[in-house]
N, C-alpha and C positions, 0 to 999 in steps of 0.2 A: 687862433680868429684872429692875432697882430699877424703874420705873415700871409694870411687871405688877406688882408686888408690889402697888405703891404701892395701885393702882387698887382690886384683890381687899380691899384694908384697910379702903379708905374706902367698898367698899361692902357691908363685915362691918360695919362700922361705923353705916353707914344704916342695916340692916335692923335688928339690935340693937338700937337708939334708937326705931326707928319700926317699930311690928307693922305695918301696913298699906303700904309696900314691897315685904312678898314675896320670897322667895328662889325657888330653883329648886325646891324640892319643894311650893310652895302649888298647893294644889288646888283650880279654880274656882270651889269655894261658896267658900272661904274667901277668895280675892278677891273676890268678891261683897259675902258680908257686910260684908269690911272698908270698901268702896264704898258700902254700905246706910250702915252703922253712923256715917261721916266726914258722909256727905249729913244724914241726922237731928242729928248733932251739930251743925249748920251752921245747921239750920234753926232749931234751939233757941238757938243764940249768937248770932244774928239779930237782934232785937227787931223789927223789920219786916217781918220773912219769915215771924216766927210770931204778927204780928197780923194779916200778910194770909193764912196759911192760918187761921187762927180765924175770919175775916170771912167766907170761903167756907166754910166749914166751920157758919156759925153756931153755935161754941162759945165755949166763954169761953178765953182765953190760958194759962188755969191747966190747962184739960181738955186743949188739946191737947199743952201741954207733958208731960202726964202720959201720954197717950196717946200721944206720939214717944219718950219713954224706955221705954216697955214696946215698943213696937217693937224697940229696941235692943239685948235680948236675944236675940231670935233674929229676925233679920229678913230671913233666908231659909228658913225653916224649919228645922225639923231637920237636923243634920247626914246625909251618905250613908252607907250600910255600907260601909265598907272591907274589902275582900278580904284572904283569909287569907293573907300568906306566906310559910307556914311548908314 
């Protein structure tokens, strides 16, 4: 019983610390949004990837960084409508 409680408490700690780890109530849209934001943050955080994208798009690195930051706002579009559970 002690090990089981320990595992669940570790999972709860990870889920509260890192938003992208998800939980049982995470929707497909939330999970995809987290994945897209993680990818975009990685592109911005690695200068070589940013240079590669800027060369491929024939844009400056600052413009590519700005475009990627704008995509992070809603990378998968607006959230879907939730059904009323009343």
